[in-house]
C-alpha positions as a Markdown table, in Angstrom:
| # | Residue | x | y | z |
|---|---|---|---|---|
| 1 | Unk | 135.6 | 50.3 | 70.1 |
| 2 | Unk | 136.3 | 46.3 | 70.0 |
| 3 | Unk | 133.3 | 44.2 | 70.4 |
| 4 | Unk | 133.8 | 40.5 | 71.0 |
| 5 | Unk | 130.6 | 37.9 | 70.4 |
| 6 | Unk | 131.8 | 34.8 | 71.8 |
| 7 | Unk | 130.2 | 31.3 | 71.5 |
| 8 | Unk | 127.7 | 30.5 | 74.9 |
| 9 | Unk | 129.1 | 27.6 | 76.2 |
| 10 | Unk | 126.0 | 27.2 | 79.2 |
| 11 | Unk | 124.3 | 23.9 | 79.3 |
| 12 | Unk | 121.5 | 23.8 | 75.9 |
| 13 | Unk | 122.3 | 27.3 | 75.2 |
| 14 | Unk | 122.1 | 28.1 | 72.0 |
| 15 | Unk | 121.1 | 31.8 | 72.1 |
| 16 | Unk | 124.0 | 34.0 | 70.4 |
| 17 | Unk | 123.8 | 38.0 | 71.8 |
| 18 | Unk | 123.7 | 39.3 | 68.5 |
| 19 | Unk | 122.3 | 39.2 | 64.8 |
| 20 | Unk | 124.3 | 39.7 | 61.3 |
| 21 | Unk | 121.6 | 42.6 | 61.2 |
| 22 | Unk | 123.2 | 44.2 | 64.9 |
| 23 | Unk | 126.2 | 43.1 | 63.3 |
| 24 | Unk | 125.2 | 45.6 | 60.5 |
| 25 | Unk | 124.8 | 48.4 | 62.3 |
| 26 | Unk | 127.5 | 48.2 | 64.4 |
| 27 | Unk | 130.1 | 48.4 | 61.9 |
| 28 | Unk | 128.8 | 51.0 | 60.3 |
| 29 | Unk | 128.9 | 53.3 | 63.6 |
| 30 | Unk | 133.2 | 52.3 | 63.0 |
| 31 | Unk | 133.2 | 49.8 | 65.8 |
| 32 | Unk | 135.0 | 46.5 | 64.7 |
| 33 | Unk | 132.9 | 43.2 | 65.8 |
| 34 | Unk | 134.5 | 40.0 | 66.8 |
| 35 | Unk | 131.7 | 36.9 | 66.4 |
| 36 | Unk | 133.9 | 33.7 | 67.4 |
| 37 | Unk | 133.4 | 31.1 | 64.9 |
| 38 | Unk | 130.5 | 29.0 | 65.4 |
| 39 | Unk | 129.1 | 31.1 | 67.3 |
| 40 | Unk | 125.6 | 31.5 | 65.6 |
| 41 | Unk | 125.1 | 28.0 | 64.9 |
| 42 | Unk | 122.5 | 27.4 | 67.2 |
| 43 | Unk | 120.2 | 29.5 | 66.1 |
| 44 | Unk | 121.1 | 29.2 | 62.5 |
| 45 | Unk | 123.1 | 31.6 | 61.6 |
| 46 | Unk | 125.9 | 30.6 | 59.4 |
| 47 | Unk | 129.4 | 32.6 | 59.9 |
| 48 | Unk | 129.3 | 33.6 | 56.6 |
| 49 | Unk | 126.3 | 36.1 | 57.5 |
| 50 | Unk | 128.0 | 37.5 | 60.0 |
| 51 | Unk | 130.9 | 38.3 | 57.8 |
| 52 | Unk | 129.0 | 39.8 | 54.8 |
| 53 | Unk | 127.2 | 41.6 | 57.9 |
| 54 | Unk | 131.1 | 43.7 | 58.6 |
| 55 | Unk | 132.0 | 40.9 | 61.3 |
| 56 | Unk | 136.1 | 39.5 | 61.7 |
| 57 | Unk | 135.4 | 35.6 | 62.4 |
| 58 | Unk | 137.8 | 34.8 | 65.6 |
| 59 | Unk | 138.7 | 31.0 | 66.9 |
| 60 | Unk | 138.4 | 30.5 | 70.2 |
| 61 | Unk | 136.7 | 32.4 | 73.3 |
| 62 | Unk | 140.8 | 33.5 | 74.4 |
| 63 | Unk | 140.8 | 35.4 | 71.2 |
| 64 | Unk | 137.3 | 37.2 | 71.6 |
| 65 | Unk | 138.1 | 38.3 | 74.8 |
| 66 | Unk | 142.0 | 39.0 | 74.5 |
| 67 | Unk | 140.9 | 41.5 | 71.9 |
| 68 | Unk | 137.6 | 42.8 | 73.0 |
| 69 | Unk | 136.6 | 46.1 | 75.3 |
| 70 | Unk | 133.1 | 45.2 | 75.0 |
| 71 | Unk | 132.0 | 41.3 | 75.4 |
| 72 | Unk | 127.7 | 41.2 | 74.3 |
| 73 | Unk | 126.5 | 37.8 | 75.6 |
| 74 | Unk | 123.3 | 36.7 | 75.9 |
| 75 | Unk | 123.5 | 34.4 | 79.2 |
| 76 | Unk | 125.6 | 34.4 | 82.7 |
| 77 | Unk | 129.7 | 33.4 | 82.9 |
| 78 | Unk | 130.3 | 30.2 | 84.0 |
| 79 | Unk | 133.2 | 27.8 | 84.7 |
| 80 | Unk | 136.1 | 28.4 | 81.5 |
| 81 | Unk | 135.0 | 32.0 | 81.3 |
| 82 | Unk | 135.7 | 33.8 | 84.6 |
| 83 | Unk | 139.6 | 33.6 | 83.4 |
| 84 | Unk | 138.9 | 35.1 | 79.8 |
| 85 | Unk | 137.9 | 38.8 | 81.8 |
| 86 | Unk | 140.2 | 41.7 | 82.1 |
| 87 | Unk | 140.1 | 44.4 | 84.4 |
| 88 | Unk | 137.8 | 47.4 | 83.1 |
| 89 | Unk | 136.6 | 45.4 | 80.4 |
| 90 | Unk | 132.8 | 45.7 | 80.1 |
| 91 | Unk | 130.0 | 42.6 | 80.1 |
| 92 | Unk | 127.2 | 43.5 | 78.9 |
| 93 | Unk | 124.3 | 40.1 | 79.4 |
| 94 | Unk | 121.8 | 39.2 | 81.8 |
| 95 | Unk | 123.7 | 38.2 | 84.9 |
| 96 | Unk | 121.3 | 37.5 | 87.7 |
| 97 | Unk | 123.4 | 38.6 | 90.4 |
| 98 | Unk | 121.4 | 38.0 | 93.2 |
| 99 | Unk | 121.0 | 34.9 | 93.0 |
| 100 | Unk | 124.7 | 33.5 | 92.8 |
| 101 | Unk | 126.9 | 34.7 | 95.4 |
| 102 | Unk | 129.6 | 32.3 | 93.5 |
| 103 | Unk | 128.9 | 34.5 | 90.1 |
| 104 | Unk | 129.4 | 38.2 | 92.2 |
| 105 | Unk | 132.4 | 37.3 | 94.0 |
| 106 | Unk | 134.3 | 35.8 | 90.5 |
| 107 | Unk | 133.4 | 38.9 | 88.5 |
| 108 | Unk | 134.0 | 41.2 | 91.3 |
| 109 | Unk | 137.8 | 39.3 | 91.2 |
| 110 | Unk | 137.2 | 39.8 | 87.9 |
| 111 | Unk | 137.0 | 43.6 | 88.1 |
| 112 | Unk | 134.2 | 43.9 | 84.4 |
| 113 | Unk | 132.0 | 46.3 | 84.8 |
| 114 | Unk | 129.4 | 44.3 | 84.6 |
| 115 | Unk | 125.9 | 45.7 | 82.5 |
| 116 | Unk | 122.6 | 43.1 | 83.4 |
| 117 | Unk | 120.2 | 43.2 | 80.6 |
| 118 | Unk | 117.5 | 42.3 | 84.0 |
| 119 | Unk | 118.2 | 45.5 | 85.0 |
| 120 | Unk | 118.2 | 48.4 | 82.9 |
| 121 | Unk | 114.7 | 49.6 | 83.3 |
| 122 | Unk | 112.6 | 52.6 | 81.9 |
| 123 | Unk | 111.1 | 55.1 | 83.8 |
| 124 | Unk | 107.4 | 53.6 | 83.6 |
| 125 | Unk | 109.3 | 50.3 | 85.3 |
| 126 | Unk | 109.5 | 48.6 | 82.3 |
| 127 | Unk | 112.4 | 46.3 | 81.9 |
| 128 | Unk | 113.2 | 46.7 | 78.4 |
| 129 | Unk | 115.9 | 44.0 | 78.1 |
| 130 | Unk | 114.5 | 41.5 | 80.2 |
| 131 | Unk | 110.7 | 41.5 | 78.6 |
| 132 | Unk | 111.3 | 39.7 | 75.3 |
| 133 | Unk | 112.9 | 36.9 | 76.9 |
| 134 | Unk | 109.7 | 36.9 | 79.7 |
| 135 | Unk | 107.8 | 36.9 | 76.7 |
| 136 | Unk | 108.9 | 33.7 | 75.3 |
| 137 | Unk | 110.2 | 32.0 | 78.8 |
| 138 | Unk | 106.0 | 32.8 | 79.2 |
| 139 | Unk | 104.2 | 31.1 | 76.4 |
| 140 | Unk | 107.0 | 28.1 | 77.3 |
| 141 | Unk | 106.2 | 27.4 | 80.4 |
| 142 | Unk | 102.9 | 27.0 | 79.3 |
| 143 | Unk | 103.8 | 24.1 | 76.6 |
| 144 | Unk | 106.5 | 23.1 | 79.2 |
| 145 | Unk | 104.1 | 22.1 | 81.8 |
| 146 | Unk | 101.9 | 20.3 | 79.1 |
| 147 | Unk | 104.8 | 18.1 | 78.5 |
| 148 | Unk | 105.6 | 17.6 | 81.9 |
| 149 | Unk | 101.8 | 16.1 | 82.5 |
| 150 | Unk | 102.6 | 13.5 | 80.5 |
| 151 | Unk | 102.6 | 10.5 | 81.8 |
| 152 | Unk | 105.8 | 8.8 | 80.7 |
| 153 | Unk | 107.2 | 12.1 | 81.5 |
| 154 | Unk | 105.9 | 11.5 | 85.5 |
| 155 | Unk | 103.2 | 13.8 | 85.4 |
| 156 | Unk | 99.5 | 12.9 | 86.2 |
| 157 | Unk | 98.6 | 11.9 | 82.2 |
| 158 | Unk | 96.0 | 15.0 | 82.6 |
| 159 | Unk | 95.6 | 16.6 | 79.3 |
| 160 | Unk | 95.6 | 20.2 | 79.6 |
| 161 | Unk | 92.8 | 21.3 | 77.3 |
| 162 | Unk | 90.5 | 17.9 | 78.5 |
| 163 | Unk | 88.6 | 16.6 | 76.2 |
| 164 | Unk | 84.7 | 16.3 | 76.1 |
| 165 | Unk | 82.7 | 14.9 | 79.0 |
| 166 | Unk | 86.6 | 15.1 | 81.2 |
| 167 | Unk | 87.6 | 18.7 | 82.5 |
| 168 | Unk | 91.1 | 20.4 | 81.4 |
| 169 | Unk | 94.1 | 20.4 | 83.3 |
| 170 | Unk | 93.8 | 23.6 | 86.5 |
| 171 | Unk | 96.6 | 25.7 | 86.5 |
| 172 | Unk | 97.6 | 28.3 | 88.5 |
| 173 | Unk | 100.4 | 31.7 | 87.8 |
| 174 | Unk | 101.7 | 33.0 | 90.9 |
| 175 | Unk | 103.0 | 36.2 | 89.0 |
| 176 | Unk | 101.0 | 38.5 | 86.9 |
| 177 | Unk | 103.5 | 40.7 | 84.7 |
| 178 | Unk | 105.0 | 39.6 | 81.6 |
| 179 | Unk | 106.0 | 36.0 | 82.4 |
| 180 | Unk | 102.7 | 35.0 | 84.4 |
| 181 | Unk | 100.9 | 37.1 | 81.0 |
| 182 | Unk | 102.2 | 34.9 | 78.7 |
| 183 | Unk | 101.8 | 31.7 | 81.0 |
| 184 | Unk | 98.5 | 32.2 | 81.4 |
| 185 | Unk | 97.3 | 33.5 | 78.5 |
| 186 | Unk | 98.9 | 29.8 | 76.4 |
| 187 | Unk | 97.6 | 27.4 | 79.4 |
| 188 | Unk | 93.9 | 29.0 | 78.3 |
| 189 | Unk | 94.4 | 28.8 | 74.7 |
| 190 | Unk | 95.0 | 24.9 | 75.6 |
| 191 | Unk | 91.8 | 25.4 | 76.9 |
| 192 | Unk | 93.3 | 24.8 | 80.4 |
| 193 | Unk | 91.4 | 26.6 | 83.2 |
| 194 | Unk | 93.6 | 29.0 | 84.5 |
| 195 | Unk | 94.0 | 30.9 | 87.6 |
| 196 | Unk | 96.6 | 34.1 | 88.0 |
| 197 | Unk | 97.8 | 35.5 | 91.2 |
| 198 | Unk | 99.3 | 39.1 | 91.9 |
| 199 | Unk | 99.8 | 41.8 | 94.6 |
| 200 | Unk | 98.8 | 44.6 | 92.8 |
| 201 | Unk | 95.3 | 44.8 | 91.7 |
| 202 | Unk | 95.9 | 46.9 | 89.3 |
| 203 | Unk | 98.0 | 44.3 | 87.0 |
| 204 | Unk | 95.2 | 42.2 | 87.7 |
| 205 | Unk | 92.6 | 44.8 | 86.8 |
| 206 | Unk | 94.5 | 45.0 | 83.8 |
| 207 | Unk | 94.5 | 41.3 | 82.9 |
| 208 | Unk | 90.7 | 41.6 | 83.3 |
| 209 | Unk | 90.5 | 44.2 | 80.5 |
| 210 | Unk | 92.1 | 42.1 | 78.8 |
| 211 | Unk | 91.5 | 38.5 | 79.6 |
| 212 | Unk | 87.6 | 38.7 | 81.0 |
| 213 | Unk | 86.5 | 35.8 | 82.1 |
| 214 | Unk | 88.3 | 33.4 | 80.2 |
| 215 | Unk | 91.3 | 33.6 | 83.2 |
| 216 | Unk | 90.3 | 34.3 | 86.6 |
| 217 | Unk | 92.2 | 36.5 | 88.2 |
| 218 | Unk | 93.1 | 36.6 | 92.1 |
| 219 | Unk | 94.7 | 38.4 | 95.0 |
| 220 | Unk | 98.5 | 36.6 | 96.0 |
| 221 | Unk | 97.9 | 35.7 | 99.9 |
| 222 | Unk | 99.8 | 32.8 | 101.2 |
| 223 | Unk | 96.2 | 30.9 | 102.3 |
| 224 | Unk | 94.7 | 31.5 | 98.6 |
| 225 | Unk | 98.4 | 30.3 | 96.7 |
| 226 | Unk | 98.1 | 27.1 | 99.1 |
| 227 | Unk | 94.3 | 26.6 | 98.5 |
| 228 | Unk | 95.0 | 26.8 | 94.9 |
| 229 | Unk | 98.4 | 24.7 | 94.9 |
| 230 | Unk | 96.6 | 21.9 | 96.5 |
| 231 | Unk | 94.0 | 21.8 | 93.3 |
| 232 | Unk | 96.1 | 22.1 | 90.9 |
| 233 | Unk | 97.4 | 20.2 | 88.6 |
| 234 | Unk | 100.3 | 23.0 | 87.4 |
| 235 | Unk | 101.4 | 25.9 | 89.1 |
| 236 | Unk | 103.6 | 28.3 | 87.4 |
| 237 | Unk | 106.3 | 30.8 | 89.1 |
| 238 | Unk | 106.6 | 34.0 | 87.7 |
| 239 | Unk | 107.7 | 36.0 | 90.5 |
| 240 | Unk | 110.4 | 38.6 | 89.5 |
| 241 | Unk | 111.8 | 41.6 | 91.8 |
| 242 | Unk | 114.5 | 43.5 | 89.3 |
| 243 | Unk | 118.1 | 42.1 | 90.2 |
| 244 | Unk | 117.0 | 41.1 | 93.6 |
| 245 | Unk | 116.3 | 37.2 | 94.7 |
| 246 | Unk | 113.0 | 36.3 | 94.2 |
| 247 | Unk | 110.3 | 35.5 | 97.2 |
| 248 | Unk | 109.5 | 32.0 | 98.0 |
| 249 | Unk | 105.8 | 32.1 | 97.3 |
| 250 | Unk | 105.2 | 28.5 | 97.2 |
| 251 | Unk | 106.3 | 26.8 | 100.1 |
| 252 | Unk | 107.6 | 23.1 | 101.2 |
| 253 | Unk | 104.3 | 22.7 | 102.7 |
| 254 | Unk | 102.2 | 23.9 | 100.0 |
| 255 | Unk | 104.2 | 21.3 | 97.7 |
| 256 | Unk | 103.7 | 18.3 | 100.0 |
| 257 | Unk | 99.9 | 19.2 | 100.0 |
| 258 | Unk | 100.2 | 19.1 | 96.0 |
| 259 | Unk | 98.9 | 16.0 | 94.1 |
| 260 | Unk | 101.2 | 13.3 | 92.8 |
| 261 | Unk | 102.1 | 13.8 | 89.6 |
| 262 | Unk | 101.2 | 17.4 | 89.0 |
| 263 | Unk | 103.7 | 19.8 | 87.9 |
| 264 | Unk | 105.8 | 23.3 | 89.1 |
| 265 | Unk | 107.6 | 25.3 | 86.4 |
| 266 | Unk | 109.8 | 28.2 | 87.9 |
| 267 | Unk | 110.8 | 30.9 | 85.6 |
| 268 | Unk | 111.9 | 33.1 | 88.3 |
| 269 | Unk | 114.7 | 30.6 | 88.8 |
| 270 | Unk | 117.3 | 32.8 | 87.6 |
| 271 | Unk | 116.2 | 35.1 | 90.1 |
| 272 | Unk | 117.0 | 32.0 | 93.1 |
| 273 | Unk | 113.5 | 30.7 | 92.2 |
| 274 | Unk | 110.1 | 31.5 | 94.1 |
| 275 | Unk | 109.6 | 28.0 | 95.2 |
| 276 | Unk | 111.5 | 27.1 | 98.1 |
| 277 | Unk | 114.0 | 24.8 | 98.0 |
| 278 | Unk | 113.5 | 24.2 | 93.9 |
| 279 | Unk | 117.0 | 23.1 | 92.4 |
| 280 | Unk | 117.8 | 25.1 | 88.9 |
| 281 | Unk | 118.3 | 22.1 | 85.9 |
| 282 | Unk | 118.9 | 22.2 | 82.8 |
| 283 | Unk | 117.8 | 21.7 | 79.4 |
| 284 | Unk | 119.9 | 18.1 | 79.3 |
| 285 | Unk | 118.1 | 17.3 | 82.4 |
| 286 | Unk | 115.3 | 19.2 | 83.1 |
| 287 | Unk | 113.0 | 17.5 | 85.7 |
| 288 | Unk | 113.3 | 16.0 | 89.2 |
| 289 | Unk | 110.6 | 14.7 | 91.2 |
| 290 | Unk | 110.3 | 15.3 | 94.8 |
| 291 | Unk | 107.7 | 15.0 | 97.1 |
| 292 | Unk | 105.8 | 13.4 | 94.2 |
| 293 | Unk | 105.5 | 16.5 | 92.1 |
| 294 | Unk | 107.8 | 17.1 | 88.9 |
| 295 | Unk | 110.3 | 20.1 | 89.4 |
| 296 | Unk | 110.5 | 22.1 | 86.1 |
| 297 | Unk | 113.4 | 25.0 | 87.1 |
| 298 | Unk | 115.3 | 25.0 | 83.5 |
| 299 | Unk | 117.9 | 28.8 | 84.1 |
| 300 | Unk | 117.7 | 29.8 | 80.6 |
| 301 | Unk | 114.2 | 28.3 | 79.5 |
| 302 | Unk | 114.2 | 30.6 | 75.9 |
| 303 | Unk | 117.2 | 28.6 | 74.9 |
| 304 | Unk | 115.0 | 25.6 | 73.5 |
| 305 | Unk | 114.3 | 27.6 | 70.4 |
| 306 | Unk | 116.7 | 30.4 | 69.6 |
| 307 | Unk | 115.9 | 31.5 | 66.5 |
| 308 | Unk | 113.2 | 33.1 | 67.8 |
| 309 | Unk | 115.0 | 34.7 | 71.0 |
| 310 | Unk | 118.2 | 35.5 | 69.8 |
| 311 | Unk | 116.5 | 37.7 | 67.0 |
| 312 | Unk | 114.1 | 38.8 | 69.2 |
| 313 | Unk | 117.1 | 40.0 | 71.8 |
| 314 | Unk | 119.4 | 41.8 | 69.8 |
| 315 | Unk | 116.3 | 43.5 | 68.4 |
| 316 | Unk | 116.0 | 44.5 | 72.4 |
| 317 | Unk | 120.0 | 45.3 | 72.6 |
| 318 | Unk | 120.6 | 46.6 | 70.5 |
| 319 | Unk | 120.1 | 50.1 | 70.9 |
| 320 | Unk | 121.9 | 49.9 | 74.3 |
| 321 | Unk | 125.5 | 48.2 | 72.8 |
| 322 | Unk | 125.3 | 51.2 | 70.0 |
| 323 | Unk | 124.7 | 53.7 | 72.9 |
| 324 | Unk | 128.2 | 51.8 | 75.4 |
| 325 | Unk | 130.2 | 51.4 | 71.9 |
| 326 | Unk | 129.7 | 54.9 | 70.7 |
| 327 | Unk | 129.8 | 56.4 | 74.0 |
| 328 | Unk | 131.6 | 54.2 | 76.3 |
| 329 | Unk | 130.0 | 53.3 | 79.9 |
| 330 | Unk | 130.8 | 56.7 | 81.3 |
| 331 | Unk | 129.1 | 58.6 | 78.9 |
| 332 | Unk | 126.1 | 55.9 | 78.1 |
| 333 | Unk | 124.6 | 56.0 | 81.5 |
| 334 | Unk | 125.3 | 59.3 | 82.1 |
| 335 | Unk | 123.2 | 59.9 | 79.2 |
| 336 | Unk | 120.6 | 57.2 | 79.8 |
| 337 | Unk | 119.1 | 56.9 | 83.3 |
| 338 | Unk | 117.6 | 53.2 | 81.8 |
| 339 | Unk | 120.9 | 52.4 | 81.1 |
| 340 | Unk | 122.8 | 53.5 | 84.2 |
| 341 | Unk | 119.9 | 50.9 | 86.1 |
| 342 | Unk | 121.9 | 48.2 | 83.9 |
| 343 | Unk | 125.2 | 49.1 | 86.2 |
| 344 | Unk | 125.6 | 46.5 | 88.3 |
| 345 | Unk | 129.0 | 45.9 | 89.0 |
| 346 | Unk | 132.4 | 48.4 | 88.1 |
| 347 | Unk | 135.9 | 48.5 | 89.2 |
| 348 | Unk | 135.6 | 45.0 | 91.7 |
| 349 | Unk | 132.4 | 47.4 | 93.2 |
| 350 | Unk | 128.7 | 46.1 | 93.4 |
| 351 | Unk | 127.0 | 49.3 | 92.1 |
| 352 | Unk | 123.5 | 47.9 | 91.7 |
| 353 | Unk | 121.0 | 47.8 | 95.5 |
| 354 | Unk | 119.4 | 44.3 | 94.8 |
| 355 | Unk | 122.7 | 42.2 | 94.4 |
| 356 | Unk | 124.4 | 44.9 | 97.4 |
| 357 | Unk | 121.0 | 43.8 | 99.4 |
| 358 | Unk | 122.0 | 39.6 | 98.5 |
| 359 | Unk | 125.2 | 40.3 | 99.7 |
| 360 | Unk | 125.9 | 42.7 | 101.9 |
| 361 | Unk | 129.1 | 41.0 | 102.6 |
| 362 | Unk | 130.4 | 41.8 | 99.7 |
| 363 | Unk | 129.3 | 45.3 | 99.2 |
């Protein structure tokens, strides 16, 4: 199979879909790998490293797309990329379709075979291709929150860990999955007072076992979240329903009752956001202030640490890419139930239930 790796063009996106090690493995399997010139520069990977691993360096996304049978990306396509796809071409990337009707419509029109990293799911429920980026985004959420709390960035001027005689920041994490666990862990490591909400009591029990009394775990209900948000310096949204739009857990009323200069970091924004009314932001313009509260809703948070993120992503995606390249889509999804759940689009049709539920008129 011919596999193409284009340069990512989304705002602030410095990751790349394959490392040289990934190229080496695919080339060793007998596949041809095309890498767009400069695609790895943002992740500190030079073209020469790809060439030594067996890739062919090509100029421009047009040549990548024209020749490749499977396109491997990091983020969903954006304006300027839709026209490059061919019917039946495999697109293997994060898609997050349920959060964007326009994206879903454009990819249906292109008749691509869309396999989404974020919906590949093991029988245990684990999302192996989302997990590494969730870990990065969760850890970064606490770092970002600490920066946004600084007064010159619009925040309350509160230090996450406080100092002797002065209370630390009060951090509320909504969602106890991988993102929430990592965000809570880093915030607590900074010395903040952290509360973590979830509706899964077994998950809360696990978090208690891990942290003991270092972090307070609470069952999530609207009243409890509202009371916590009103006293919080930081609210981190970390809610996920695989492949579907995130539910609105933090409402506009809750935001209006938050302290002036408090901070919201919504990591769920890729799936529409768990904060009601929040608008996606970018690395070039990461925040805005509404109701006196600083909102951070960057849709590709891990792109800020692309070297780490790119290597973590390839570690997770490579085995599935080798199956797709070696067996074709039909053979790979038949052989691997987890990969079958990653199939979101095929032949102009929606094939993933969460996306069909989001846009029933397109299904």
